[in-house]
Legacy VTK file of the C-alpha trace (Angstrom):
# vtk DataFile Version 3.0
C-alpha trace
ASCII
DATASET POLYDATA
POINTS 351 float
-3.777 20.436 24.073
-3.615 24.334 23.451
0.437 23.983 23.319
-0.156 21.199 20.923
-2.294 23.351 18.441
0.205 26.126 18.432
3.347 24.091 17.246
4.905 24.655 13.793
5.597 21.314 12.711
7.368 22.847 9.279
9.925 24.786 11.306
10.637 21.781 13.676
11.413 19.647 10.629
13.500 22.455 9.556
15.546 22.627 12.721
15.874 18.506 12.614
16.984 17.775 8.925
15.806 14.109 8.137
19.066 12.749 6.969
20.263 13.713 10.775
17.335 12.102 12.480
17.307 8.985 10.067
21.072 8.624 10.768
20.791 9.031 14.427
18.875 5.569 14.695
22.103 3.846 13.714
21.055 3.683 9.726
24.126 3.994 7.849
23.118 6.440 4.802
25.326 7.218 1.846
24.926 9.981 -0.478
23.196 9.296 -4.025
22.942 12.648 -5.912
20.483 14.769 -4.232
19.260 11.683 -1.982
20.944 9.537 0.935
20.090 5.752 0.599
20.705 2.928 3.083
18.952 -0.279 4.617
15.354 0.139 5.628
14.481 -0.456 9.201
10.752 -1.005 8.708
11.386 -4.817 7.024
14.087 -7.454 7.123
16.503 -6.098 4.197
19.462 -7.824 4.402
21.289 -4.450 4.475
20.469 -3.515 1.247
20.021 0.086 0.250
16.209 0.543 -0.406
15.468 3.417 1.712
15.950 6.735 0.144
15.786 9.949 1.987
15.287 13.306 0.380
16.523 16.500 2.322
14.897 18.772 -0.135
11.338 17.667 0.949
11.862 16.354 4.462
10.848 13.038 3.233
11.742 9.131 3.137
10.342 6.433 0.881
11.583 2.380 0.977
11.242 1.126 -2.600
11.024 -2.501 -1.411
8.201 -2.343 1.468
6.499 0.865 0.391
6.794 2.876 3.717
6.947 6.689 3.476
6.471 9.953 4.977
7.903 12.827 6.297
10.486 13.348 9.543
7.801 12.916 12.131
6.239 9.956 10.458
9.735 8.311 10.503
10.286 8.811 14.371
6.719 7.414 14.847
7.175 4.468 13.146
10.640 3.567 14.246
9.601 3.948 18.056
6.066 2.672 17.607
4.855 6.143 19.372
2.180 8.396 18.666
2.440 11.831 16.716
2.679 13.827 20.169
5.428 11.909 21.378
7.151 11.933 18.179
7.382 15.315 18.369
8.773 15.531 21.741
11.666 13.264 20.672
12.583 15.553 17.720
12.608 18.163 19.923
14.262 16.659 22.562
12.220 18.289 25.203
8.402 18.275 26.308
5.556 19.819 24.128
5.345 23.035 26.417
8.874 23.890 25.723
8.624 23.250 22.130
5.307 25.585 22.260
7.368 28.597 23.647
10.215 28.133 21.339
8.369 27.591 17.860
5.972 30.303 16.002
2.122 29.735 16.724
0.779 28.059 13.740
-2.021 25.669 13.414
-1.308 21.866 13.552
-3.460 19.098 12.295
-3.805 16.577 15.139
-3.250 12.921 14.032
-4.632 9.793 15.634
-1.889 7.973 17.543
0.025 5.063 16.008
-0.175 1.645 17.254
3.111 -0.422 18.339
4.761 -2.299 15.454
3.612 -5.858 14.885
5.492 -8.621 16.517
6.134 -12.128 15.509
2.743 -13.138 16.693
0.816 -10.511 14.516
2.921 -11.569 11.596
2.138 -15.082 12.028
-1.415 -14.309 12.324
-1.611 -12.637 9.137
0.188 -15.745 7.243
-2.361 -17.955 8.727
-5.213 -16.025 7.822
-3.885 -15.750 4.130
-3.364 -19.375 4.271
-6.596 -20.091 5.822
-8.516 -17.954 3.268
-6.915 -19.393 0.097
-7.562 -22.969 0.863
-11.236 -21.970 1.590
-11.933 -20.196 -1.979
-10.386 -23.211 -3.363
-13.173 -25.371 -1.858
-16.070 -22.718 -1.430
-17.953 -23.475 -4.954
-19.781 -20.135 -4.474
-16.913 -17.901 -4.095
-14.985 -19.973 -6.785
-17.800 -19.191 -9.341
-17.544 -15.439 -8.689
-14.167 -15.105 -9.238
-14.312 -17.474 -12.215
-17.038 -15.472 -13.693
-14.633 -12.300 -13.227
-12.307 -14.173 -15.684
-9.703 -15.214 -13.015
-7.782 -18.478 -13.593
-7.249 -21.046 -10.814
-3.502 -20.551 -11.523
-3.895 -17.055 -10.926
-5.650 -17.403 -7.852
-2.998 -19.730 -6.267
-0.222 -17.547 -7.297
-1.524 -14.243 -5.853
-2.855 -16.348 -2.817
-6.078 -15.174 -3.417
-8.842 -16.303 -0.893
-12.201 -16.294 0.499
-13.433 -15.297 4.231
-16.389 -17.608 4.986
-16.599 -16.034 8.640
-16.417 -17.482 11.887
-13.436 -19.781 11.060
-10.488 -17.439 11.786
-10.677 -17.851 15.556
-10.823 -21.497 15.574
-8.033 -21.728 12.716
-5.562 -19.765 15.056
-6.117 -21.657 18.017
-5.579 -24.917 16.001
-2.183 -23.122 14.784
-1.379 -21.841 18.281
-1.492 -18.098 17.100
-2.587 -15.724 19.804
-6.218 -14.513 19.326
-5.306 -11.323 20.292
-2.827 -10.805 17.535
-6.016 -11.215 15.166
-7.262 -8.175 17.462
-4.472 -6.011 17.129
-3.925 -6.530 13.335
-7.625 -5.668 12.808
-8.858 -9.230 11.331
-11.138 -9.697 14.126
-13.346 -7.121 15.748
-13.909 -6.416 19.465
-17.218 -8.359 18.656
-14.949 -11.348 17.402
-16.583 -10.977 14.190
-14.208 -11.319 11.153
-13.464 -8.196 9.333
-13.354 -9.948 5.960
-16.336 -12.206 6.537
-18.296 -12.454 3.118
-15.329 -11.025 0.848
-12.667 -12.351 -1.399
-9.298 -11.522 0.046
-6.261 -10.175 -1.837
-2.921 -10.032 0.163
-0.143 -7.712 -0.618
3.207 -9.960 -0.366
6.096 -8.323 0.022
9.535 -10.309 0.633
7.449 -13.597 0.322
5.023 -12.589 3.291
1.610 -11.091 3.676
1.942 -7.713 5.035
-1.661 -6.451 4.341
-5.139 -7.648 3.279
-8.262 -5.999 1.046
-11.396 -7.725 0.606
-14.072 -7.307 -2.214
-17.584 -8.522 -0.984
-19.311 -11.004 -3.465
-22.957 -9.926 -2.598
-23.099 -6.117 -2.950
-24.615 -5.780 0.331
-24.881 -2.540 2.331
-21.219 -2.454 3.279
-18.485 -0.961 1.171
-17.461 -2.912 -2.119
-13.813 -2.896 -0.901
-12.561 -2.703 2.815
-8.839 -2.817 3.544
-7.249 -3.887 6.939
-6.651 -1.257 9.371
-3.239 0.863 8.590
-2.046 2.750 5.386
-3.480 1.610 2.200
-0.871 -0.238 0.312
0.300 -0.143 -3.274
-1.092 -3.477 -4.364
1.893 -5.639 -6.415
4.784 -3.419 -5.582
7.243 -6.107 -4.617
7.475 -7.683 -8.202
6.505 -4.504 -10.019
9.735 -2.538 -8.466
12.326 -4.712 -10.147
10.778 -3.696 -13.480
11.707 -0.769 -15.893
8.236 -0.180 -16.804
4.848 -0.277 -15.040
1.187 -0.346 -15.558
-0.825 1.575 -12.630
-4.662 0.382 -12.457
-7.156 1.343 -9.899
-8.683 -1.665 -8.559
-7.567 -5.170 -7.131
-9.524 -6.983 -9.672
-7.492 -4.836 -12.481
-4.043 -6.015 -11.081
-5.200 -9.721 -10.679
-6.222 -9.510 -14.311
-2.587 -7.835 -15.223
-1.172 -10.705 -13.170
-2.811 -13.162 -15.207
-1.244 -11.751 -18.261
2.217 -11.397 -16.654
2.041 -7.795 -17.120
4.159 -5.770 -14.296
1.576 -3.653 -12.558
0.582 -1.983 -9.265
-2.704 -1.074 -7.943
-3.700 2.087 -6.414
-6.752 0.436 -4.679
-8.659 3.835 -5.117
-8.188 7.265 -6.706
-6.566 9.121 -4.100
-2.767 9.293 -5.099
-0.502 9.954 -2.097
2.806 11.795 -2.614
4.597 8.631 -1.606
2.746 6.756 -4.259
4.109 9.475 -6.763
7.670 9.262 -5.576
7.559 5.757 -5.858
6.335 5.624 -9.759
9.138 7.765 -10.395
12.017 5.115 -10.244
10.214 3.645 -13.578
11.320 4.413 -16.882
7.727 4.622 -18.115
4.600 4.155 -16.610
1.197 2.997 -18.339
-1.751 4.410 -16.518
-4.764 2.434 -17.090
-7.254 3.629 -14.654
-11.025 3.537 -14.782
-12.487 5.205 -17.581
-15.057 7.246 -15.019
-14.608 10.742 -13.542
-12.917 9.815 -10.598
-10.299 7.655 -12.595
-9.686 10.067 -15.334
-8.989 13.174 -12.678
-6.749 10.833 -10.917
-4.905 9.991 -14.484
-4.619 13.726 -14.982
-2.872 14.093 -11.301
-0.627 11.467 -12.315
0.265 12.741 -15.771
0.935 16.123 -14.370
2.967 14.667 -11.337
5.044 12.345 -13.115
5.561 14.197 -16.327
6.909 12.496 -19.941
7.340 8.797 -18.201
3.536 8.772 -17.741
1.522 7.456 -20.421
-2.472 7.451 -20.533
-3.960 4.059 -21.733
-7.464 4.025 -23.273
-9.327 0.893 -23.192
-12.087 1.096 -25.949
-15.673 -0.346 -25.100
-14.939 -1.240 -20.987
-14.786 0.614 -17.958
-11.354 -1.100 -16.524
-9.007 -3.614 -17.061
-11.095 -6.179 -15.228
-13.921 -6.177 -17.775
-11.446 -7.185 -20.514
-10.728 -10.095 -18.065
-14.157 -11.613 -19.535
-13.434 -11.105 -23.182
-11.516 -14.064 -24.847
-9.478 -11.592 -26.627
-9.027 -9.282 -23.592
-5.143 -9.865 -23.446
-4.727 -9.233 -26.864
-6.733 -5.935 -26.953
-4.992 -4.492 -23.601
-1.686 -5.240 -25.701
-2.774 -3.040 -28.722
-4.332 -0.342 -26.115
-0.501 -0.262 -24.698
0.919 -0.002 -27.861
-1.223 2.796 -29.377
-0.497 4.668 -26.110
3.175 4.197 -26.078
3.426 5.317 -29.847
1.118 8.117 -29.395
3.203 9.413 -26.625
6.448 9.160 -28.812
4.872 11.070 -31.855
LINES 1 352
351 0 1 2 3 4 5 6 7 8 9 10 11 12 13 14 15 16 17 18 19 20 21 22 23 24 25 26 27 28 29 30 31 32 33 34 35 36 37 38 39 40 41 42 43 44 45 46 47 48 49 50 51 52 53 54 55 56 57 58 59 60 61 62 63 64 65 66 67 68 69 70 71 72 73 74 75 76 77 78 79 80 81 82 83 84 85 86 87 88 89 90 91 92 93 94 95 96 97 98 99 100 101 102 103 104 105 106 107 108 109 110 111 112 113 114 115 116 117 118 119 120 121 122 123 124 125 126 127 128 129 130 131 132 133 134 135 136 137 138 139 140 141 142 143 144 145 146 147 148 149 150 151 152 153 154 155 156 157 158 159 160 161 162 163 164 165 166 167 168 169 170 171 172 173 174 175 176 177 178 179 180 181 182 183 184 185 186 187 188 189 190 191 192 193 194 195 196 197 198 199 200 201 202 203 204 205 206 207 208 209 210 211 212 213 214 215 216 217 218 219 220 221 222 223 224 225 226 227 228 229 230 231 232 233 234 235 236 237 238 239 240 241 242 243 244 245 246 247 248 249 250 251 252 253 254 255 256 257 258 259 260 261 262 263 264 265 266 267 268 269 270 271 272 273 274 275 276 277 278 279 280 281 282 283 284 285 286 287 288 289 290 291 292 293 294 295 296 297 298 299 300 301 302 303 304 305 306 307 308 309 310 311 312 313 314 315 316 317 318 319 320 321 322 323 324 325 326 327 328 329 330 331 332 333 334 335 336 337 338 339 340 341 342 343 344 345 346 347 348 349 350
């Protein structure tokens, strides 16, 4: 452990340029300006150049599946190994040798990353989304909740929104002949056998036609967290469709995003106010970014950070009389009010 704490990861990454590391895994990278692009190894990409590698910042990002990070993260993910083992791979030796060769600086320890999902885990996630969606359409209490929030049946179906009643997933997986253990590996079943999303409206992140991550919103406002995400990196909700557009609206919550989906507005949800560097990098691809985060201190602070990071392409959208976009869903003229707010913000930024 003492060797691990003394490693200078910055120096290690400088000695192993990220372009060389990525290319060493057989990924065909082509120069494009100050970046290199190639097919992403973390999802079925069909050879499309969606993976961008940035030598200046020792980072990468896939504009299709949203996976990003630094050189060490790339090795962790592609080999399904933990942080310690990734350093060994990069250094080409054991940690004790790395510690002797590199300057002594503090190193933040990370939790080991689990192995990549296989077919069983993806089948489990797809089955869970199917189960939860069918349950929502037949559960009157859950359906009444989302309808009170202003969401229409067509939106629920198009976005595959569901409801986890609890105590159903294990039986459903057995019926579908999907191994129960896969639900534990994805985090949808706890070690106790309880469902992670029990009692929650479930919103899936869909990419390339399949669900890759779930987030749930409780409907009873109990003692637990209001929103609960599936274990793993928090996704940028709605990325798959939004990434094909020239402009995008950025909101904070899942129901804000569902509201804009109902109004057919290209949008993504941060699912919080903590803005990751990879998120900023992803948003830089758009010609214009409308920021419509919550009108509270945390939302305004996050808006300020994004305005500073994105520069002139970012525009702050002010919503009069409501806290967030989701509040507008319950107003008959909500869509029109939102459109007016977008026009005002765009005109003000151009003035």
